[in-house]
ZAKOL-77497 format. One line per field, with one value per residue: x, y, z of N, C-alpha, C in turn. Coordinates in steps of 0.05 Angstrom, whole numbers, plus 5000, padded with zeros to 4 digits. Example, Ala and Ser with C-alpha at 12.3 -4.5 7.8 and 13.67 -1.06 7.14 Angstrom:
2
nc1: 5264|5257
nc2: 4886|4955
nc3: 5156|5142
cac1: 5246|5273
cac2: 4910|4979
cac3: 5156|5143
cc1: 5264|5258
cc2: 4934|5001
cc3: 5156|5157
//
This chain:
321
nc1: 2635|2664|2638|2643|2633|2635|2631|2609|2588|2539|2503|2442|2395|2362|2377|2424|2494|2505|2463|2478|2527|2510|2478|2517|2543|2500|2496|2545|2539|2495|2517|2556|2521|2496|2535|2574|2642|2677|2680|2689|2704|2702|2746|2733|2735|2709|2660|2595|2556|2578|2596|2641|2703|2745|2765|2795|2773|2720|2727|2744|2698|2659|2684|2682|2629|2617|2634|2667|2672|2715|2745|2759|2798|2778|2798|2858|2883|2942|2980|2972|2993|3042|3077|3093|3057|3009|3019|3024|2971|2940|2964|2950|2894|2895|2914|2873|2832|2844|2868|2829|2835|2839|2882|2872|2902|2906|2912|2882|2855|2808|2774|2763|2810|2822|2810|2849|2894|2884|2890|2942|3008|3031|3002|3010|3064|3063|3036|3073|3112|3090|3105|3152|3130|3094|3128|3157|3115|3099|3146|3147|3102|3115|3163|3213|3254|3318|3381|3417|3387|3354|3306|3308|3306|3259|3195|3127|3089|3030|3056|3022|3002|2983|2992|2961|2927|2954|2928|2929|2893|2861|2851|2875|2927|2975|2967|2957|3006|3038|3017|3029|3085|3098|3079|3028|2958|2905|2856|2811|2779|2727|2678|2689|2722|2741|2773|2799|2779|2794|2845|2874|2871|2894|2945|2963|2963|2997|3045|3059|3097|3117|3112|3126|3077|3039|3037|3016|2980|2920|2857|2807|2747|2713|2646|2589|2524|2453|2399|2334|2267|2242|2260|2242|2233|2285|2308|2279|2299|2352|2349|2330|2374|2414|2400|2411|2466|2485|2482|2529|2564|2558|2534|2540|2537|2484|2456|2470|2442|2389|2384|2374|2326|2287|2295|2342|2376|2378|2401|2451|2470|2472|2517|2559|2540|2507|2442|2382|2337|2343|2361|2380|2420|2456|2472|2497|2538|2568|2583|2613|2657|2681|2694|2731|2769|2769|2781|2747|2688|2669|2616|2584|2532|2489|2435|2376|2352|2363|2342|2327|2377|2400|2363|2376|2428|2414|2381|2418|2454|2422|2413|2464|2499
nc2: 3320|3382|3447|3516|3587|3644|3710|3769|3813|3841|3899|3906|3941|3994|3980|3990|4002|3992|3957|3915|3898|3881|3839|3806|3790|3761|3721|3694|3675|3641|3605|3580|3553|3519|3484|3496|3498|3542|3614|3666|3735|3784|3833|3895|3957|4023|4008|4013|3974|3934|3922|3914|3939|3929|3873|3861|3891|3873|3819|3811|3831|3794|3746|3752|3744|3693|3623|3578|3570|3573|3634|3684|3723|3739|3764|3787|3841|3839|3870|3923|3929|3928|3869|3859|3889|3864|3813|3825|3842|3796|3759|3781|3773|3717|3708|3727|3693|3633|3583|3592|3626|3644|3666|3693|3709|3755|3784|3819|3884|3901|3944|4006|4035|4087|4084|4048|4080|4117|4085|4065|4085|4060|4011|3972|3962|3937|3890|3867|3855|3815|3758|3762|3791|3755|3714|3742|3754|3702|3684|3719|3700|3648|3654|3649|3678|3679|3671|3730|3760|3822|3824|3783|3784|3807|3805|3796|3818|3809|3742|3686|3623|3587|3596|3641|3610|3610|3624|3622|3658|3653|3653|3628|3592|3614|3632|3583|3555|3588|3582|3528|3527|3560|3530|3534|3530|3530|3570|3566|3610|3593|3616|3663|3653|3635|3594|3526|3488|3436|3428|3470|3461|3410|3423|3453|3415|3374|3399|3414|3436|3414|3450|3492|3511|3475|3406|3379|3388|3428|3444|3492|3504|3560|3575|3598|3596|3588|3569|3543|3525|3501|3487|3525|3570|3580|3594|3641|3674|3676|3704|3754|3768|3772|3819|3856|3848|3867|3921|3932|3918|3951|3989|3959|3905|3905|3917|3871|3832|3848|3834|3780|3727|3702|3646|3637|3669|3644|3595|3613|3633|3586|3562|3578|3578|3545|3529|3514|3466|3438|3383|3381|3421|3399|3352|3373|3403|3364|3333|3370|3380|3329|3322|3364|3359|3385|3395|3418|3459|3526|3569|3621|3663|3707|3747|3788|3796|3789|3749|3710|3695|3673|3631|3600|3581|3552|3511|3483|3466|3433|3392|3373|3376
nc3: 2869|2879|2889|2877|2886|2844|2852|2823|2844|2824|2801|2786|2742|2774|2825|2880|2893|2947|2961|2928|2950|3001|2984|2965|3012|3035|2997|3003|3056|3049|3013|3045|3081|3046|3029|2992|2969|2967|2964|2921|2907|2856|2826|2801|2764|2762|2739|2733|2736|2767|2833|2866|2878|2910|2934|2979|3019|3022|3035|3092|3116|3099|3117|3172|3182|3168|3178|3162|3106|3050|3029|2980|2931|2865|2814|2849|2814|2792|2760|2776|2827|2881|2896|2950|2982|2969|2990|3045|3056|3045|3078|3126|3124|3124|3174|3206|3190|3193|3148|3110|3067|3000|2948|2892|2830|2778|2711|2682|2661|2685|2677|2640|2592|2607|2661|2678|2672|2712|2756|2753|2735|2691|2665|2625|2630|2679|2665|2630|2667|2696|2703|2736|2778|2799|2816|2856|2892|2907|2931|2975|3002|3019|3043|3014|2988|2958|2994|3005|2970|2961|2988|3023|3079|3090|3114|3101|3146|3186|3194|3177|3207|3170|3104|3055|3001|2937|2872|2802|2756|2693|2620|2578|2541|2557|2611|2634|2628|2657|2710|2716|2714|2757|2798|2822|2841|2792|2759|2709|2666|2641|2628|2602|2559|2493|2479|2474|2527|2546|2523|2546|2602|2604|2586|2629|2671|2652|2650|2700|2755|2816|2879|2937|2950|2930|2918|2876|2814|2811|2788|2777|2740|2718|2709|2673|2697|2698|2735|2745|2769|2726|2657|2622|2655|2670|2621|2610|2652|2635|2586|2605|2637|2598|2572|2612|2619|2570|2577|2602|2562|2518|2460|2412|2426|2443|2395|2367|2397|2386|2334|2334|2341|2397|2404|2374|2402|2452|2437|2422|2471|2501|2482|2513|2564|2619|2622|2652|2685|2752|2746|2693|2696|2733|2707|2662|2685|2712|2668|2638|2674|2675|2622|2609|2648|2697|2767|2802|2802|2791|2801|2765|2769|2741|2748|2740|2787|2856|2888|2852|2835|2883|2889|2845|2857|2903|2883|2851|2890|2921|2886|2874|2919
cac1: 2644|2664|2628|2647|2618|2649|2611|2618|2573|2525|2483|2421|2382|2343|2388|2447|2519|2501|2446|2494|2547|2495|2470|2541|2545|2478|2503|2567|2528|2479|2536|2566|2500|2488|2556|2594|2669|2691|2667|2708|2692|2719|2755|2728|2739|2694|2639|2571|2540|2591|2600|2665|2729|2766|2760|2809|2754|2696|2733|2741|2669|2646|2696|2673|2601|2615|2651|2686|2675|2739|2739|2783|2796|2777|2824|2875|2894|2969|2995|2968|3002|3068|3073|3095|3032|2989|3026|3016|2942|2928|2974|2932|2869|2900|2918|2847|2815|2863|2860|2805|2840|2850|2892|2871|2919|2898|2927|2863|2853|2784|2761|2771|2837|2825|2810|2875|2912|2878|2900|2971|3023|3037|2990|3022|3089|3057|3029|3098|3127|3074|3120|3169|3113|3083|3150|3162|3093|3100|3169|3139|3082|3127|3189|3234|3273|3344|3400|3430|3367|3348|3283|3311|3300|3234|3172|3101|3076|3036|3060|3003|3011|2976|2993|2939|2933|2954|2916|2931|2868|2866|2833|2891|2950|2996|2962|2960|3034|3049|3009|3044|3114|3101|3071|3004|2932|2897|2828|2807|2755|2711|2656|2698|2743|2733|2793|2792|2785|2809|2873|2887|2874|2914|2971|2970|2968|3019|3070|3060|3122|3110|3124|3120|3049|3023|3053|3003|2963|2892|2845|2779|2736|2692|2625|2564|2501|2428|2382|2308|2251|2237|2278|2230|2238|2314|2312|2269|2318|2376|2343|2330|2401|2429|2394|2426|2495|2492|2486|2558|2580|2557|2513|2545|2525|2455|2447|2473|2420|2364|2383|2368|2301|2291|2306|2369|2391|2382|2421|2477|2478|2478|2543|2578|2526|2490|2415|2363|2326|2365|2372|2395|2443|2474|2483|2515|2562|2585|2594|2634|2680|2693|2705|2753|2789|2769|2778|2726|2674|2661|2593|2578|2504|2481|2407|2367|2339|2381|2329|2330|2405|2402|2348|2391|2449|2402|2372|2441|2465|2404|2416|2492|2514
cac2: 3344|3406|3470|3542|3610|3668|3732|3794|3834|3856|3920|3908|3967|4000|3973|4007|3987|3984|3933|3894|3887|3866|3814|3789|3778|3741|3698|3679|3661|3619|3586|3564|3536|3499|3465|3504|3496|3568|3638|3687|3759|3795|3861|3911|3986|4043|3995|4019|3950|3915|3939|3909|3948|3923|3848|3861|3903|3856|3792|3810|3835|3768|3726|3756|3736|3665|3609|3559|3570|3587|3659|3694|3743|3726|3760|3811|3848|3844|3892|3949|3930|3917|3843|3859|3898|3843|3792|3835|3843|3769|3747|3792|3758|3689|3708|3730|3671|3612|3561|3598|3648|3639|3690|3692|3729|3759|3805|3836|3911|3904|3969|4019|4045|4111|4075|4036|4102|4128|4066|4059|4101|4044|3984|3953|3954|3917|3865|3855|3846|3795|3734|3770|3799|3730|3701|3757|3750|3674|3683|3732|3684|3624|3661|3635|3694|3667|3685|3751|3776|3847|3820|3757|3788|3823|3787|3810|3813|3785|3717|3668|3595|3575|3618|3641|3592|3625|3613|3639|3657|3660|3643|3621|3574|3629|3631|3555|3549|3604|3569|3503|3533|3572|3511|3543|3521|3545|3573|3572|3626|3581|3633|3686|3645|3621|3574|3499|3483|3411|3433|3488|3448|3389|3436|3460|3391|3359|3414|3424|3432|3416|3473|3494|3517|3452|3384|3368|3408|3429|3463|3499|3518|3579|3570|3612|3578|3598|3546|3550|3501|3489|3497|3550|3592|3586|3608|3668|3689|3680|3725|3779|3774|3781|3847|3872|3845|3884|3949|3934|3912|3973|3989|3939|3880|3909|3914|3843|3818|3855|3821|3752|3721|3691|3619|3640|3681|3623|3576|3626|3634|3559|3553|3585|3578|3523|3540|3492|3458|3426|3358|3389|3436|3381|3334|3388|3410|3340|3325|3389|3376|3305|3325|3382|3352|3403|3383|3432|3479|3551|3578|3649|3667|3735|3751|3815|3796|3775|3724|3690|3686|3656|3607|3584|3568|3533|3488|3467|3453|3411|3370|3363|3376
cac3: 2855|2894|2875|2890|2875|2837|2854|2811|2859|2804|2808|2765|2739|2795|2851|2887|2901|2975|2960|2915|2969|3021|2971|2964|3038|3037|2979|3016|3079|3039|3001|3067|3091|3026|3025|2971|2981|2969|2953|2913|2897|2835|2827|2777|2769|2746|2725|2749|2739|2785|2857|2883|2868|2930|2948|3005|3038|3025|3047|3121|3122|3095|3134|3200|3184|3161|3197|3152|3077|3040|3016|2966|2910|2839|2826|2852|2788|2801|2747|2789|2855|2889|2908|2979|2995|2966|3009|3071|3058|3046|3103|3148|3122|3132|3203|3218|3182|3187|3131|3094|3048|2973|2936|2863|2817|2750|2697|2667|2671|2703|2672|2615|2589|2624|2689|2683|2675|2738|2776|2750|2715|2667|2668|2606|2642|2700|2651|2621|2691|2711|2713|2758|2801|2811|2831|2880|2910|2918|2950|3000|3016|3031|3054|2999|2973|2963|3011|2991|2956|2976|3004|3038|3107|3091|3117|3100|3172|3203|3179|3188|3209|3144|3084|3036|2978|2912|2848|2778|2740|2665|2599|2555|2545|2571|2640|2643|2630|2679|2734|2718|2719|2783|2818|2836|2831|2768|2754|2681|2663|2619|2622|2587|2541|2469|2473|2481|2555|2549|2516|2565|2628|2600|2585|2657|2688|2641|2653|2727|2771|2845|2893|2966|2953|2923|2908|2852|2801|2818|2770|2777|2717|2726|2689|2675|2701|2708|2741|2756|2773|2699|2636|2611|2673|2669|2596|2614|2668|2619|2567|2620|2646|2575|2567|2631|2613|2548|2586|2608|2538|2499|2440|2392|2436|2444|2368|2361|2409|2373|2308|2337|2355|2424|2402|2365|2424|2472|2427|2423|2499|2511|2474|2534|2590|2626|2628|2654|2711|2768|2735|2669|2704|2746|2686|2645|2701|2716|2642|2631|2690|2667|2594|2607|2667|2720|2793|2816|2786|2805|2786|2763|2762|2739|2741|2746|2814|2874|2898|2830|2836|2906|2884|2826|2873|2921|2867|2843|2914|2929|2866|2872|2943
cc1: 2641|2654|2634|2631|2637|2629|2623|2604|2558|2506|2463|2408|2361|2353|2413|2471|2517|2485|2462|2514|2533|2486|2493|2546|2524|2485|2525|2557|2511|2496|2548|2545|2494|2510|2575|2621|2683|2674|2688|2692|2712|2725|2749|2730|2723|2673|2614|2554|2553|2602|2627|2691|2751|2759|2772|2792|2730|2703|2732|2712|2654|2657|2686|2644|2595|2635|2672|2690|2701|2731|2764|2776|2795|2777|2836|2888|2923|2985|2993|2984|3030|3063|3074|3070|3010|2994|3019|2986|2931|2940|2957|2906|2872|2905|2891|2829|2832|2852|2838|2811|2853|2859|2893|2886|2911|2914|2909|2863|2829|2769|2771|2800|2842|2826|2837|2896|2908|2889|2930|2983|3028|3027|3004|3050|3085|3050|3055|3115|3113|3090|3138|3153|3102|3104|3156|3140|3094|3123|3162|3120|3095|3155|3213|3251|3301|3362|3415|3412|3360|3324|3285|3304|3275|3210|3146|3084|3047|3039|3042|3014|3005|2974|2969|2947|2932|2943|2923|2906|2874|2847|2849|2913|2971|2992|2965|2989|3047|3042|3025|3073|3118|3092|3047|2979|2923|2867|2824|2780|2739|2689|2663|2720|2731|2753|2784|2799|2801|2838|2887|2892|2894|2942|2981|2979|2993|3046|3075|3086|3114|3125|3117|3090|3031|3040|3042|2985|2934|2879|2815|2771|2713|2672|2601|2541|2476|2409|2356|2292|2246|2257|2268|2235|2268|2320|2302|2288|2343|2372|2343|2358|2418|2424|2409|2456|2503|2494|2516|2575|2578|2536|2516|2532|2495|2443|2448|2450|2394|2361|2376|2341|2307|2305|2335|2387|2397|2403|2449|2487|2486|2504|2564|2566|2511|2463|2395|2352|2348|2378|2390|2421|2464|2487|2503|2541|2580|2598|2617|2659|2695|2707|2730|2775|2791|2766|2755|2713|2667|2639|2589|2549|2497|2451|2399|2354|2357|2368|2330|2358|2409|2387|2363|2413|2437|2393|2396|2453|2448|2407|2443|2507|2499
cc2: 3368|3429|3495|3563|3633|3691|3757|3818|3852|3877|3922|3935|3970|3993|3991|3989|3977|3958|3910|3881|3872|3839|3795|3775|3756|3716|3681|3663|3637|3597|3568|3544|3513|3478|3472|3505|3523|3590|3658|3711|3773|3824|3874|3941|4003|4029|3997|3994|3929|3931|3936|3918|3940|3897|3848|3875|3885|3830|3792|3815|3809|3747|3728|3747|3709|3650|3590|3559|3584|3612|3670|3714|3728|3747|3787|3817|3858|3865|3919|3952|3919|3890|3843|3868|3877|3820|3800|3833|3815|3753|3756|3777|3729|3687|3710|3706|3647|3590|3567|3616|3638|3666|3686|3715|3731|3782|3824|3864|3916|3930|3981|4027|4069|4104|4063|4058|4115|4111|4063|4077|4086|4015|3964|3944|3933|3890|3852|3844|3824|3771|3740|3778|3775|3716|3715|3754|3722|3672|3697|3714|3660|3629|3648|3652|3683|3684|3706|3769|3800|3844|3795|3760|3805|3803|3804|3804|3822|3760|3696|3639|3580|3597|3618|3624|3608|3610|3633|3636|3666|3647|3633|3602|3588|3628|3603|3547|3564|3591|3543|3507|3544|3552|3520|3528|3540|3547|3583|3586|3616|3601|3657|3679|3630|3598|3547|3492|3458|3415|3449|3475|3425|3400|3443|3435|3376|3373|3424|3416|3435|3438|3472|3499|3492|3431|3373|3390|3406|3451|3467|3511|3535|3580|3587|3593|3594|3574|3556|3524|3486|3501|3523|3574|3600|3602|3637|3685|3695|3703|3752|3787|3783|3810|3865|3871|3864|3913|3953|3932|3934|3969|3967|3912|3882|3905|3885|3827|3823|3842|3791|3749|3706|3663|3620|3650|3660|3602|3587|3627|3607|3548|3558|3585|3552|3535|3517|3488|3444|3401|3364|3403|3418|3362|3348|3396|3387|3331|3344|3384|3351|3308|3342|3377|3371|3388|3394|3452|3503|3564|3608|3651|3696|3736|3779|3818|3779|3749|3702|3678|3666|3629|3588|3568|3547|3507|3470|3452|3429|3387|3357|3360|3363
cc3: 2874|2877|2891|2876|2869|2835|2842|2823|2840|2816|2786|2765|2761|2823|2855|2893|2929|2976|2948|2935|2992|3009|2968|2990|3042|3021|2992|3040|3070|3027|3022|3077|3072|3021|3003|2984|2985|2956|2947|2903|2878|2840|2800|2784|2750|2729|2741|2753|2757|2809|2870|2869|2886|2945|2976|3027|3043|3040|3077|3130|3120|3113|3162|3204|3172|3179|3185|3122|3069|3025|3002|2944|2883|2817|2834|2825|2792|2786|2760|2815|2859|2903|2939|2993|2992|2986|3037|3076|3062|3069|3127|3148|3132|3162|3217|3213|3173|3169|3112|3070|3022|2961|2905|2851|2788|2738|2681|2678|2689|2699|2646|2615|2607|2654|2696|2687|2702|2760|2776|2730|2689|2671|2650|2616|2663|2688|2642|2644|2706|2720|2737|2783|2815|2827|2857|2900|2923|2938|2976|3016|3030|3042|3041|2981|2979|2980|2995|2975|2973|2994|3022|3068|3111|3092|3117|3125|3171|3185|3192|3190|3183|3123|3066|3012|2952|2889|2825|2763|2712|2646|2575|2562|2562|2602|2650|2647|2653|2706|2738|2726|2747|2806|2834|2826|2808|2766|2725|2678|2638|2610|2605|2567|2517|2463|2484|2510|2560|2544|2536|2592|2626|2599|2613|2672|2678|2645|2681|2741|2800|2859|2922|2970|2949|2910|2882|2840|2811|2802|2775|2750|2726|2703|2694|2677|2710|2710|2753|2758|2747|2679|2625|2629|2672|2643|2597|2630|2652|2599|2581|2628|2622|2569|2586|2626|2590|2555|2593|2583|2517|2477|2419|2401|2437|2416|2359|2372|2394|2346|2309|2350|2381|2422|2393|2387|2446|2462|2428|2452|2510|2501|2496|2562|2594|2636|2629|2682|2727|2757|2711|2677|2716|2725|2669|2660|2705|2690|2634|2647|2681|2640|2594|2628|2691|2746|2809|2797|2803|2788|2788|2754|2763|2731|2749|2773|2833|2885|2877|2830|2859|2901|2865|2840|2892|2906|2859|2867|2922|2911|2868|2898|2966
//
């Protein structure tokens, strides 16, 4: 089982964005040493608890200080951007780091409504245009605009020998069908979706149309995991992390948490998270991948301490990689 890491570059209470970004670099370096297959960093805007607003800035910083692990965006929020500029940026990265660049594509706002307005004149228009934007971006990446198209002679230089690998990221049937029809790899956000993962991944694979990017479907499931030496320690870390997560979610989530006792809260968290010791975490990860049909798993671990986060990834790697 291949394992990757999705990093949201968290800024726990009492830490700074500078510390968070340095911790992201340390995590990527350790991931490479431990044998993780890829490291992605997410894009968020105007969120004080998450430090990375520009994966395209962090990726060359990380790529230059690692040697072989695949690195990528999880994801570029395409409604905000022109496909040509995205293609240029990731072609540049693929030229600098041959064979290592993943280009994750998402449609989420990544911030508040006011932030979306600050980033784009019309975010909803960009969302409505997503299918066309994706097609245009893919055509730029593989040089396949049809003859006579206004962009048929436009190349997003530099053109690398190995193009960045495009992925569509999503949490619903709509994103699965979109990835299948466009012929891209797919990453299902299990950690943030209430929908049936088996159904969505099966929908993607059964409807996949081979393309220049990939001849066969390939799916990653992104999963929330907290691992520690013992189950009790992992549960303690999970409870602490829930308190911090609720600072991002607002007062309603905080009140919801306060209405539950610790045992009820843990049971609620375990519905969408894997929490346990290394043997438990490995068994649950392998069972999940087999059950839902994922080809690879990507782990998201949020804790209030960076060393606890690193230790969680180390324990999982030692057990599974």
